[in-house]
C-alpha positions as CSV (number, residue, x, y, z in Angstrom):
1,M,127.5,122.9,146.6
2,K,127.3,119.1,146.9
3,E,130.2,116.9,147.7
4,K,130.0,113.3,146.5
5,T,132.4,110.4,146.3
6,V,133.6,109.1,142.9
7,R,135.3,105.7,142.8
8,Y,138.2,105.7,140.4
9,F,139.7,102.4,139.3
10,S,143.3,101.9,138.2
11,K,142.1,99.8,135.2
12,P,138.9,98.8,133.6
13,G,137.2,95.4,133.8
14,K,135.3,92.9,135.8
15,D,137.4,93.2,138.9
16,N,135.5,96.5,139.6
17,T,132.1,95.0,139.4
18,N,131.5,94.8,143.2
19,Q,132.7,98.3,143.8
20,V,130.4,99.6,141.0
21,I,127.4,97.8,142.5
22,N,128.3,99.3,145.9
23,A,128.4,102.8,144.4
24,V,125.0,102.2,142.8
25,K,123.6,100.9,146.1
26,E,124.8,104.0,147.9
27,R,123.5,106.4,145.3
28,V,120.0,104.9,145.2
29,E,119.7,105.5,149.0
30,E,119.1,109.2,148.1
31,N,115.7,108.0,146.9
32,D,115.6,110.1,143.7
33,I,116.3,107.3,141.2
34,N,113.6,105.0,139.9
35,Y,115.5,103.3,137.1
36,I,118.8,101.5,136.5
37,V,120.0,100.3,133.1
38,A,122.7,97.8,133.1
39,P,124.4,95.9,130.2
40,T,125.1,92.2,130.1
41,S,126.4,89.7,127.7
42,T,126.3,86.5,129.8
43,G,123.9,87.6,132.6
44,K,126.4,87.1,135.4
45,S,127.0,90.8,136.4
46,A,123.4,91.7,135.8
47,L,122.2,89.0,138.2
48,K,124.7,90.0,140.8
49,L,123.4,93.6,140.6
50,I,119.8,92.5,140.8
51,N,120.5,90.2,143.8
52,E,122.3,93.0,145.7
53,I,119.9,95.9,145.0
54,E,117.5,95.8,147.9
55,N,115.3,98.7,146.8
56,K,112.3,96.9,145.3
57,N,110.8,100.2,144.0
58,L,113.6,100.4,141.5
59,K,113.0,99.2,137.9
60,I,116.1,97.5,136.5
61,I,116.4,97.1,132.8
62,V,119.1,94.7,131.6
63,V,120.3,95.4,128.0
64,G,121.9,92.5,126.1
65,L,123.9,92.3,122.9
66,H,121.8,92.2,119.7
67,A,121.3,89.1,117.6
68,G,124.3,88.6,115.3
69,F,126.7,90.5,117.5
70,R,129.0,87.5,117.7
71,E,127.8,84.9,115.2
72,G,124.9,84.0,113.0
73,D,121.5,85.0,114.3
74,N,122.3,84.0,117.9
75,I,121.6,86.3,120.8
76,P,124.6,86.1,123.1
77,L,122.6,86.3,126.4
78,P,121.3,82.7,126.9
79,I,117.6,82.3,127.2
80,N,117.9,80.6,130.6
81,K,119.7,83.8,131.9
82,Q,117.1,86.0,130.3
83,N,114.4,84.0,132.1
84,E,116.3,84.2,135.4
85,I,116.7,87.9,135.2
86,K,112.9,88.3,134.4
87,E,112.0,86.0,137.3
88,K,113.9,88.3,139.7
89,G,111.7,91.2,138.5
90,A,114.0,93.0,136.0
91,Q,113.3,93.6,132.4
92,V,115.5,92.3,129.5
93,F,115.9,94.3,126.3
94,I,117.7,93.1,123.2
95,G,118.0,95.6,120.4
96,S,120.2,97.4,117.9
97,H,123.1,99.3,119.5
98,S,122.4,103.0,119.1
99,L,126.1,104.0,118.9
100,S,127.2,101.6,116.3
101,G,124.5,99.8,114.4
102,I,124.4,100.5,110.7
103,G,127.2,103.1,111.0
104,R,129.7,100.3,112.0
105,S,128.5,98.2,109.0
106,I,129.2,101.1,106.6
107,S,132.7,101.6,108.1
108,N,133.5,97.9,108.0
109,K,132.4,97.7,104.3
110,F,133.7,101.0,102.9
111,G,136.2,102.3,105.5
112,G,136.1,105.7,107.2
113,I,134.0,106.7,110.2
114,T,130.4,107.8,110.6
115,P,129.1,110.6,112.8
116,T,127.6,107.9,115.2
117,E,131.0,106.3,115.6
118,I,132.5,109.8,116.3
119,I,130.1,110.2,119.1
120,A,130.9,106.7,120.5
121,N,134.6,107.4,120.3
122,T,134.3,110.8,122.0
123,L,132.5,109.1,124.9
124,R,135.3,106.6,125.1
125,L,137.7,109.5,125.6
126,F,136.3,109.7,129.2
127,C,138.5,106.7,130.0
128,G,137.3,103.7,128.2
129,H,134.4,101.8,127.1
130,G,132.1,102.1,130.2
131,I,130.9,105.6,129.7
132,K,130.0,104.9,126.1
133,V,128.2,101.7,127.1
134,A,126.2,103.5,129.8
135,V,125.1,106.2,127.5
136,E,124.3,103.8,124.7
137,I,122.1,101.5,126.7
138,S,120.2,104.4,128.1
139,I,119.4,105.5,124.6
140,M,118.4,102.0,123.7
141,A,116.1,101.6,126.8
142,A,114.6,105.1,126.2
143,D,113.8,104.2,122.5
144,A,112.2,101.0,123.7
145,G,110.0,103.0,126.1
146,L,111.4,101.2,129.1
147,I,112.7,104.4,130.9
148,P,111.5,108.0,130.9
149,T,113.5,110.8,129.5
150,N,112.2,113.4,132.0
151,Q,114.0,112.1,135.1
152,N,117.5,111.0,136.1
153,I,118.5,107.3,136.0
154,I,121.6,105.3,136.8
155,A,123.3,103.8,133.8
156,I,126.1,101.2,134.2
157,G,128.8,100.3,131.8
158,G,131.7,98.0,131.6
159,S,134.2,96.1,129.7
160,H,136.1,92.7,129.9
161,G,133.1,90.8,131.3
162,G,132.0,93.1,134.2
163,Y,131.1,96.5,135.4
164,D,133.6,99.4,135.8
165,T,131.4,102.5,135.3
166,A,128.3,104.0,136.8
167,I,126.8,107.4,136.0
168,V,123.6,109.3,136.8
169,L,122.2,110.8,133.6
170,K,119.0,112.2,132.1
171,P,118.4,110.0,129.1
172,A,117.2,111.0,125.7
173,H,115.9,109.1,122.6
174,M,118.1,108.5,119.6
175,N,116.5,111.3,117.7
176,N,117.4,113.8,120.5
177,V,120.8,112.3,121.5
178,F,122.3,115.7,122.3
179,N,119.7,116.2,125.0
180,I,121.4,113.6,127.2
181,E,122.8,115.1,130.3
182,I,125.5,113.2,132.3
183,K,124.8,114.5,135.8
184,E,127.1,112.5,138.0
185,I,130.0,110.0,137.7
186,L,129.7,107.4,140.4
187,A,132.6,105.2,139.3
188,K,134.9,104.8,136.4
189,P,138.4,103.7,135.5
190,V,141.2,106.2,135.1
191,S,142.8,104.2,132.4
192,S,141.3,102.5,129.3
193,N,144.0,99.7,129.4
């Protein structure tokens, strides 16, 4: 039996970012993690993570919001932040969101809910948006060939402009989504509000 510490936050959001990064730093000290995937919309939290992770053997993949997420054909993550992230040795990936994508478009146009949205909302049942984001970006990074699916990684999630969730999982590609295994919860909010 292993005993581990889980950080539980009273509410989600950016106020938990530092504690999530600390949880990730502690977990990578076990030396069995080679990849971290982290979301970003502005680059701020991702750059904080990159600057604080001292293990240079880790590969950090930063996943941004897809073009058109907010308006027009614009990618929300500014190009100067993308370049700064890359200069610090991390990779940037921008792509379709695996747990919304076309399914959300169908629901917005015709109503109802798609199986993909059911998966996303089921993940949100584990106290908010962060678990869903962490799983989603791991699928996206795996589909882009940026992370392996045969080893555990750390996936970070968040809401309201920061990080509030970190998990260890064995990722899978979109076509094998039910092969994902959430192995450990490092940090998460206990409330979704």
